[in-house]
Backbone as CSV, one residue per row, in Angstrom:
resi,resn,N_x,N_y,N_z,CA_x,CA_y,CA_z,C_x,C_y,C_z
1,MET,-11.398,-15.304,-7.697,-9.700,-14.482,-7.249,-9.583,-15.171,-8.845
2,ASP,-9.163,-13.994,-9.323,-7.876,-14.151,-10.892,-6.769,-14.944,-10.301
3,ASN,-6.197,-16.071,-10.522,-5.223,-16.867,-10.662,-4.165,-16.202,-10.884
4,ARG,-4.354,-15.372,-12.276,-3.051,-14.764,-12.816,-2.022,-14.049,-11.790
5,ILE,-2.825,-13.743,-10.622,-2.279,-12.695,-9.857,-0.713,-13.746,-9.065
6,LYS,-1.067,-14.792,-8.929,0.015,-16.025,-8.698,1.479,-15.904,-9.683
7,ARG,1.039,-15.047,-10.642,2.189,-15.044,-11.721,2.761,-13.805,-11.840
8,VAL,2.545,-12.669,-10.337,2.916,-11.627,-10.745,4.150,-11.256,-9.629
9,VAL,5.202,-11.003,-9.861,6.509,-11.391,-9.420,7.332,-9.871,-8.810
10,PHE,7.512,-10.036,-7.683,7.606,-8.460,-7.130,9.476,-8.803,-6.701
11,ASN,9.912,-7.861,-7.411,11.931,-8.211,-6.766,11.843,-7.289,-5.900
12,GLU,12.416,-7.446,-4.539,12.374,-6.781,-3.923,13.690,-5.906,-3.833
13,GLU,14.406,-6.630,-4.167,15.812,-5.339,-4.156,15.774,-4.897,-5.118
14,GLU,15.417,-4.622,-6.548,15.026,-3.383,-7.137,14.296,-2.627,-7.103
15,HIS,12.930,-3.267,-6.605,11.599,-2.796,-6.452,10.910,-2.879,-7.646
16,THR,10.378,-3.836,-8.361,10.552,-4.096,-9.564,9.199,-4.993,-10.019
17,TYR,8.097,-5.182,-10.501,7.210,-6.041,-10.650,7.175,-6.875,-12.186
18,THR,6.954,-7.624,-12.091,6.847,-8.374,-14.044,5.420,-9.274,-13.983
19,PHE,4.749,-9.112,-14.966,4.032,-10.577,-15.080,4.122,-10.862,-16.311
20,ASP,4.352,-12.517,-16.261,4.477,-13.250,-17.511,6.138,-12.332,-17.948
21,GLY,7.266,-11.827,-17.439,8.098,-11.117,-18.163,7.929,-9.989,-18.420
22,ARG,6.675,-9.384,-18.439,6.674,-8.228,-18.706,6.754,-7.385,-17.459
23,PRO,7.141,-5.564,-17.928,7.382,-5.098,-16.779,6.069,-4.204,-16.129
24,LEU,5.999,-4.294,-14.874,4.279,-3.821,-14.756,4.980,-2.430,-13.437
25,TYR,4.275,-1.393,-13.431,4.882,-0.301,-12.237,4.012,-0.389,-11.431
26,GLY,4.748,0.421,-10.492,3.932,0.382,-9.077,3.055,1.691,-9.322
27,VAL,2.374,1.654,-8.512,0.922,2.948,-8.001,2.055,4.725,-8.021
28,THR,2.926,4.404,-7.106,3.052,5.503,-6.173,4.032,6.406,-7.564
29,GLY,4.736,6.129,-8.025,5.506,6.608,-9.184,4.806,7.485,-10.308
30,VAL,3.614,6.719,-10.653,3.022,7.524,-11.599,2.063,8.646,-10.664
31,ILE,1.452,8.031,-9.666,0.955,8.868,-8.663,1.569,10.252,-8.435
32,GLY,2.825,10.301,-8.105,4.018,11.462,-7.843,3.958,12.324,-9.097
33,LYS,4.304,11.798,-10.270,4.786,12.535,-11.597,3.352,13.143,-11.323
34,MET,2.032,12.797,-11.627,0.790,13.046,-11.710,0.640,14.189,-11.235
35,MET,1.304,14.221,-9.454,0.627,15.568,-8.351,2.603,16.485,-8.380
36,GLY,3.057,16.428,-9.745,4.702,17.204,-9.211,5.097,16.692,-8.408
37,LYS,5.490,15.746,-7.769,6.219,15.355,-6.986,7.909,14.867,-7.313
38,LYS,8.941,15.587,-7.061,10.069,15.156,-7.523,10.702,14.054,-6.278
39,PHE,11.284,13.045,-6.815,11.812,12.576,-5.664,13.391,11.887,-6.271
40,PRO,14.235,13.058,-5.904,15.978,13.250,-6.859,16.399,11.909,-6.382
41,ASP,17.087,11.288,-7.327,18.345,10.214,-7.041,19.366,10.591,-5.816
42,ASN,19.106,10.450,-4.787,20.291,11.476,-3.850,20.052,9.849,-2.288
43,ASP,21.092,10.926,-2.081,20.914,9.648,-0.464,20.171,10.179,0.305
44,ARG,19.724,11.475,0.601,18.481,11.556,1.554,16.994,10.799,1.469
45,VAL,17.002,10.948,0.137,15.792,10.302,-0.315,16.084,8.485,-0.364
46,MET,17.323,7.759,-0.557,17.742,6.639,-0.582,17.216,6.386,0.971
47,ILE,17.564,6.890,1.755,17.848,6.527,2.865,16.181,6.607,3.747
48,ALA,15.294,7.520,3.261,13.980,7.843,3.576,13.315,6.547,3.164
49,THR,13.523,5.696,1.445,13.026,5.006,1.124,13.345,3.809,1.894
50,MET,15.005,3.592,2.459,14.971,2.153,3.365,14.251,2.553,4.650
51,TYR,14.205,3.119,5.198,13.289,3.423,6.127,12.016,3.365,6.007
52,GLY,11.756,3.495,5.333,10.088,3.549,5.059,9.723,1.776,4.965
53,SER,10.816,0.866,4.234,10.840,-0.082,3.839,10.654,-0.841,5.211
54,ASP,11.738,-0.688,5.977,12.294,-1.418,7.414,11.008,-1.292,8.167
55,VAL,10.279,-0.195,8.032,9.045,0.597,8.823,7.829,-0.442,8.688
56,HIS,7.871,-0.974,7.432,6.778,-1.692,6.771,6.906,-3.175,7.264
57,LYS,8.377,-3.720,7.448,8.659,-5.073,7.595,8.387,-4.971,9.434
58,GLU,8.742,-3.987,10.048,8.827,-3.566,11.457,7.192,-4.056,11.739
59,VAL,6.390,-2.928,10.976,5.102,-3.383,11.592,4.041,-4.771,11.153
60,GLU,4.393,-5.369,10.111,4.243,-6.916,9.791,4.975,-7.608,11.013
61,ASN,5.747,-7.263,11.070,6.747,-8.758,12.174,6.010,-8.305,13.905
62,TYR,5.943,-6.868,13.815,4.993,-6.341,15.112,3.889,-7.177,15.276
63,TYR,2.763,-6.572,14.236,1.565,-7.218,14.311,1.229,-8.943,14.336
64,ASN,1.989,-9.496,13.801,2.000,-10.990,13.417,2.286,-11.796,14.750
65,HIS,3.689,-10.979,15.174,4.423,-11.601,16.352,4.236,-10.734,17.781
66,GLY,3.620,-9.819,17.510,3.519,-8.928,18.760,4.723,-8.329,19.385
67,ILE,5.841,-8.459,19.016,7.199,-8.082,19.629,7.833,-7.172,18.569
68,PRO,7.897,-5.975,19.487,8.353,-4.868,18.363,10.195,-5.024,17.999
69,SER,10.850,-4.949,17.181,11.911,-5.159,17.090,13.108,-4.023,17.639
70,LEU,12.155,-2.704,17.505,12.737,-1.384,17.839,14.048,-1.041,16.904
71,SER,14.417,-1.883,16.218,15.530,-1.469,14.915,15.792,-0.159,14.026
72,THR,14.552,0.104,13.959,14.038,1.550,12.937,14.068,2.828,13.910
73,ARG,15.034,3.762,13.078,14.751,5.040,14.201,13.251,5.438,14.123
74,GLY,12.985,6.145,15.716,11.509,6.574,15.993,10.712,5.174,15.678
75,SER,11.372,4.067,16.279,10.277,2.682,16.721,8.881,3.235,17.333
76,MET,8.905,3.875,18.443,8.152,4.198,19.181,6.912,4.620,18.437
77,TRP,7.003,5.486,17.659,5.509,5.738,16.550,5.600,4.491,15.676
78,VAL,6.296,3.728,15.595,5.689,2.446,14.749,4.689,1.552,15.899
79,VAL,5.290,1.457,17.204,4.466,1.072,18.195,3.243,1.407,18.156
80,LYS,3.511,2.956,18.287,1.854,3.272,18.467,1.102,3.554,17.427
81,ALA,1.559,3.131,16.420,0.593,3.124,14.744,0.062,1.565,15.421
82,ILE,0.566,0.459,15.413,0.291,-0.540,15.416,-0.313,-0.928,16.239
83,GLU,-0.373,-0.145,17.546,-1.348,-0.404,19.197,-2.577,0.345,18.134
84,ASP,-2.624,1.405,17.689,-3.733,1.819,17.400,-4.637,1.281,16.100
85,PHE,-3.921,0.403,15.334,-4.250,-0.765,14.505,-5.623,-1.682,15.210
86,LYS,-4.592,-2.010,15.955,-4.819,-3.438,16.822,-6.139,-2.798,17.499
87,ARG,-6.409,-1.671,18.341,-7.449,-1.235,19.285,-8.367,-1.558,18.140
88,TRP,-7.979,-0.883,16.983,-9.583,-0.755,15.808,-9.747,-2.308,15.296
89,CYS,-8.804,-3.330,15.611,-9.039,-4.414,15.238,-10.281,-5.000,16.288
90,ASN,-9.755,-4.874,17.247,-10.464,-5.178,18.975,-11.802,-5.156,18.523
91,LEU,-12.050,-3.605,18.448,-13.134,-2.940,18.410,-14.194,-3.576,17.064
92,ASN,-13.386,-4.343,16.024,-14.132,-4.378,14.811,-14.225,-5.628,14.304
93,LYS,-13.292,-6.603,15.016,-13.361,-7.620,15.449,-13.516,-8.410,13.900
94,PRO,-12.084,-8.449,13.205,-11.632,-9.173,11.893,-12.064,-10.352,12.013
95,LEU,-12.185,-10.941,10.894,-12.069,-12.443,10.616,-10.315,-12.642,10.375
96,LYS,-9.562,-11.789,9.632,-8.434,-12.592,9.393,-7.545,-10.946,9.130
97,THR,-6.382,-11.107,9.011,-5.552,-9.591,8.550,-4.128,-10.516,7.665
98,GLU,-3.976,-9.681,6.621,-2.586,-10.479,5.905,-2.106,-8.824,5.282
99,CYS,-0.763,-9.210,5.461,-0.065,-8.178,4.939,0.932,-8.111,3.912
100,GLU,1.023,-7.185,3.017,1.763,-7.199,1.572,0.649,-8.065,0.731
101,VAL,-0.302,-7.548,0.284,-1.358,-8.105,-0.788,-1.257,-7.640,-2.079
102,MET,-0.708,-8.499,-2.921,-0.614,-8.287,-4.373,-1.403,-8.229,-5.325
103,VAL,-1.546,-6.818,-5.863,-2.974,-6.265,-6.728,-2.663,-5.811,-8.252
104,SER,-2.898,-5.795,-9.486,-2.612,-5.865,-10.694,-4.010,-5.796,-11.428
105,ASP,-3.612,-4.971,-12.341,-4.228,-4.952,-13.621,-3.767,-6.176,-14.936
106,PHE,-2.359,-6.634,-14.450,-1.908,-7.500,-15.621,-1.580,-6.607,-16.673
107,GLU,-1.901,-5.054,-16.933,-1.334,-4.905,-18.258,-0.228,-3.745,-17.910
108,GLY,-0.160,-3.099,-16.856,0.894,-2.224,-16.433,1.126,-1.612,-14.910
109,THR,-0.158,-2.297,-14.107,0.225,-1.999,-12.797,0.108,-2.892,-12.215
110,ALA,0.976,-3.331,-10.855,1.179,-3.972,-10.104,1.663,-3.379,-8.377
111,SER,0.993,-3.670,-7.369,1.501,-2.823,-5.970,1.062,-4.041,-5.043
112,LYS,1.542,-3.536,-4.031,1.458,-4.442,-2.913,0.491,-3.358,-1.924
113,VAL,-0.112,-3.776,-1.230,-1.348,-3.199,-0.438,-0.534,-3.961,0.950
114,ASP,-0.520,-2.623,1.913,0.220,-2.908,3.383,-0.576,-3.912,3.822
115,ILE,-1.903,-3.491,4.118,-2.370,-4.624,5.133,-4.029,-4.681,4.346
116,VAL,-4.625,-5.663,4.649,-6.005,-6.415,3.688,-6.585,-7.213,5.600
117,VAL,-7.812,-6.408,6.113,-8.478,-6.819,7.051,-9.777,-7.352,6.729
118,HIS,-10.074,-8.715,6.885,-11.372,-9.429,6.472,-12.311,-9.201,7.426
119,PHE,-13.432,-8.673,6.727,-14.373,-8.890,7.817,-15.433,-10.240,7.681
120,ASP,-15.447,-10.193,6.698,-16.121,-11.698,6.319,-15.964,-11.911,4.588
121,GLU,-16.777,-12.756,4.073,-16.159,-13.338,2.959,-16.390,-12.944,1.979
122,ARG,-16.635,-11.139,1.532,-17.041,-10.717,0.994,-16.337,-9.099,0.874
123,SER,-16.194,-8.901,2.060,-15.827,-7.601,2.465,-14.276,-7.614,3.295
124,VAL,-13.468,-6.337,2.530,-12.558,-6.200,3.615,-12.350,-4.496,3.601
125,PHE,-11.219,-4.332,4.473,-10.700,-2.732,4.763,-9.541,-3.084,4.223
126,LEU,-8.938,-1.796,3.319,-7.772,-1.784,3.139,-6.760,-0.599,3.805
127,PHE,-5.298,-0.916,4.370,-4.620,0.231,5.036,-3.274,0.058,4.395
128,ASP,-2.790,1.590,4.548,-1.110,1.892,3.645,-0.499,2.170,5.108
129,ILE,0.264,2.335,5.619,1.479,2.204,6.262,2.115,4.030,5.432
130,LYS,1.932,4.831,6.623,3.057,5.925,5.998,3.859,6.612,6.645
131,THR,5.116,6.645,6.343,6.200,7.268,7.607,6.513,8.503,7.092
132,THR,5.883,9.381,6.389,6.595,10.579,6.277,6.150,11.604,7.533
133,ALA,6.474,12.445,7.215,6.276,14.031,8.410,4.877,14.548,8.176
134,VAL,4.321,14.292,6.653,3.487,15.183,6.746,2.130,14.454,6.116
135,PHE,1.048,14.253,6.221,0.369,13.589,5.882,-0.650,13.775,4.731
136,ASP,0.037,13.464,3.407,-0.811,14.412,1.748,-2.072,13.649,1.482
137,ARG,-3.075,14.226,1.669,-4.481,13.462,1.601,-4.825,13.331,0.304
138,GLU,-4.348,14.171,-0.381,-4.834,13.987,-2.110,-4.188,12.710,-2.852
139,TYR,-2.655,12.708,-2.523,-1.954,11.717,-2.745,-2.328,10.235,-2.350
140,CYS,-2.587,10.239,-0.702,-3.125,8.670,0.024,-4.251,8.176,-0.911
141,THR,-5.486,9.631,-1.166,-6.694,9.328,-1.526,-6.514,8.755,-3.208
142,LEU,-5.509,9.111,-3.723,-5.704,8.723,-5.122,-4.913,6.974,-4.992
143,GLN,-3.906,6.973,-4.207,-2.890,5.299,-4.033,-4.067,4.306,-3.432
144,LEU,-4.907,4.608,-2.520,-5.795,4.006,-2.109,-6.823,3.326,-2.784
145,ASN,-7.384,4.519,-3.713,-8.763,4.424,-4.525,-7.773,3.474,-5.943
146,VAL,-6.768,3.469,-6.205,-6.384,3.089,-7.299,-6.058,0.876,-6.545
147,TYR,-5.662,1.055,-5.268,-5.394,-0.095,-4.637,-7.189,-0.714,-4.595
148,LYS,-7.899,-0.097,-4.416,-9.249,-0.513,-3.882,-10.068,-1.205,-5.518
149,GLN,-9.514,-0.417,-6.699,-10.014,-1.148,-7.676,-9.683,-2.151,-8.288
150,LEU,-8.423,-1.851,-8.112,-7.315,-3.354,-8.448,-7.615,-4.663,-7.395
151,TYR,-7.846,-4.365,-5.913,-8.209,-5.426,-5.518,-10.037,-6.470,-5.636
152,GLU,-10.140,-5.293,-5.648,-11.657,-5.606,-6.183,-12.095,-6.452,-7.048
153,ALA,-11.247,-6.432,-8.741,-11.193,-6.671,-9.209,-10.536,-8.416,-9.285
154,VAL,-9.439,-8.445,-9.008,-8.235,-9.524,-8.724,-9.358,-10.547,-7.627
155,TYR,-9.637,-9.820,-6.204,-10.107,-10.931,-5.294,-11.649,-10.914,-5.024
156,ASP,-12.055,-9.922,-6.258,-13.851,-10.704,-6.281,-14.601,-10.108,-4.871
157,ARG,-13.766,-9.019,-4.108,-14.260,-8.801,-2.865,-14.573,-7.431,-2.662
158,LYS,-15.393,-6.672,-1.775,-15.856,-5.248,-1.976,-15.126,-4.634,-0.731
159,VAL,-14.553,-3.848,-1.031,-13.957,-2.969,0.053,-14.695,-1.664,0.581
160,GLN,-14.474,-2.034,1.727,-15.809,-1.604,2.682,-15.448,0.123,3.328
161,GLY,-13.887,-0.146,3.092,-13.323,1.143,3.814,-11.676,1.060,3.613
162,MET,-10.891,2.327,3.263,-9.685,2.360,3.250,-9.033,3.449,3.914
163,TYR,-7.618,3.174,5.056,-7.156,3.979,5.927,-5.974,4.280,5.734
164,VAL,-4.875,5.290,6.148,-3.651,4.928,6.251,-3.313,5.475,7.885
165,LEU,-2.174,4.283,8.182,-2.079,4.485,9.336,-0.362,5.621,9.145
166,SER,-0.768,6.321,9.877,0.518,7.519,9.530,1.193,6.865,11.055
167,THR,2.433,6.710,10.687,3.463,6.374,11.857,4.168,7.524,12.692
168,LYS,4.505,8.605,11.565,4.799,9.964,12.916,3.524,10.775,13.239
169,GLN,3.024,10.741,12.886,1.356,11.459,13.105,0.450,10.842,14.392
170,GLU,1.037,9.637,14.513,0.766,8.568,15.376,-1.328,8.596,15.116
171,ARG,-1.741,8.367,13.860,-3.212,8.459,13.965,-3.089,7.657,12.993
172,MET,-4.524,7.255,12.405,-4.988,6.582,11.545,-5.918,7.774,10.807
173,PHE,-5.762,7.774,9.650,-6.725,8.744,8.499,-7.739,7.830,7.726
174,ARG,-9.221,8.156,7.672,-10.144,7.405,6.737,-9.876,7.926,5.666
175,ILE,-9.492,7.318,4.415,-9.901,7.560,3.390,-11.247,7.619,2.485
176,LEU,-11.469,8.778,1.510,-12.763,8.502,0.822,-12.787,8.439,-0.691
177,ASP,-13.538,8.479,-1.374,-13.422,7.490,-2.610,-12.608,8.908,-3.622
178,ASP,-11.969,8.847,-4.646,-11.607,9.305,-5.746,-12.584,9.551,-7.074
179,THR,-12.309,10.189,-7.994,-12.901,9.982,-9.237,-12.369,8.637,-9.867
180,PRO,-13.455,8.319,-10.728,-13.054,7.456,-11.257,-11.595,7.894,-12.927
181,GLU,-12.132,9.083,-12.888,-10.999,9.361,-13.951,-9.782,9.637,-13.433
182,ARG,-9.997,9.918,-12.314,-8.281,9.977,-12.130,-7.719,8.746,-11.653
183,ILE,-8.170,7.798,-11.090,-7.883,6.108,-10.827,-7.536,5.325,-12.571
184,ALA,-8.489,6.019,-13.261,-7.828,5.617,-14.951,-6.775,5.444,-15.295
185,LYS,-6.584,7.293,-14.920,-5.262,7.962,-15.660,-3.896,7.241,-15.124
186,VAL,-4.004,7.327,-13.757,-2.995,6.393,-13.232,-2.989,4.960,-13.842
187,LEU,-3.944,3.881,-14.078,-3.736,2.615,-14.782,-3.378,2.714,-16.349
188,LYS,-4.013,4.047,-17.231,-3.493,4.432,-18.206,-2.041,4.424,-18.618
189,ASP,-1.253,5.533,-17.877,-0.451,5.666,-17.717,0.989,4.540,-17.732
190,ASN,0.605,3.894,-16.854,1.482,2.964,-16.639,1.177,1.695,-17.915
191,LYS,0.023,1.540,-17.905,-0.012,0.427,-18.969,1.012,1.201,-20.845
192,GLU,0.940,2.209,-20.885,1.770,3.101,-22.287,3.066,3.046,-20.972
193,ALA,3.637,3.031,-20.074,4.745,2.875,-19.920,5.191,1.395,-19.816
194,SER,4.516,0.313,-19.983,4.436,-0.764,-20.124,4.932,-1.357,-21.621
195,ILE,4.115,-1.105,-22.609,4.085,-0.903,-23.589,5.282,-0.675,-24.284
196,CYS,5.901,0.716,-23.862,7.175,0.907,-24.377,8.299,-0.117,-24.360
């Protein structure tokens, strides 16, 4: 493991990352720009973001403790997604599962992987939780492939597969590999933003 990861700090309130005081940027913002997605600064976007954060916390709580809080709108979708994930784990028998795992290149990018499932000492599967009404395969493919590259570099483990848990569509989507050029562009753009 690259011990520098312990020096990456996430400020949950501001949703910002720093490494030794230097700003780092999340993956989703730069991917959104690359794909022409616009997230205006308005109440609707703010409420959707807050809902997504609540769902992530609820998934982690329910997975770790087995008790749904039913505090978020649409919680039955969340429970269904978690039950599907638990069934997948029961079939595949992982050694352990971690939530909110920090990844970074320490130059411009940092993010948290929603769920990392360990099958042995050398291999893992990555999961991302999505609360959107429509599954965007291109966006998710690039996001999870950046996570894969960063995870493998920081933790020296092989990512065997990637999935999206879609709460509103009540299913898991398998994610395939993306091109190295697109992954490199995300990291390059964040590195340039960090220098400015």
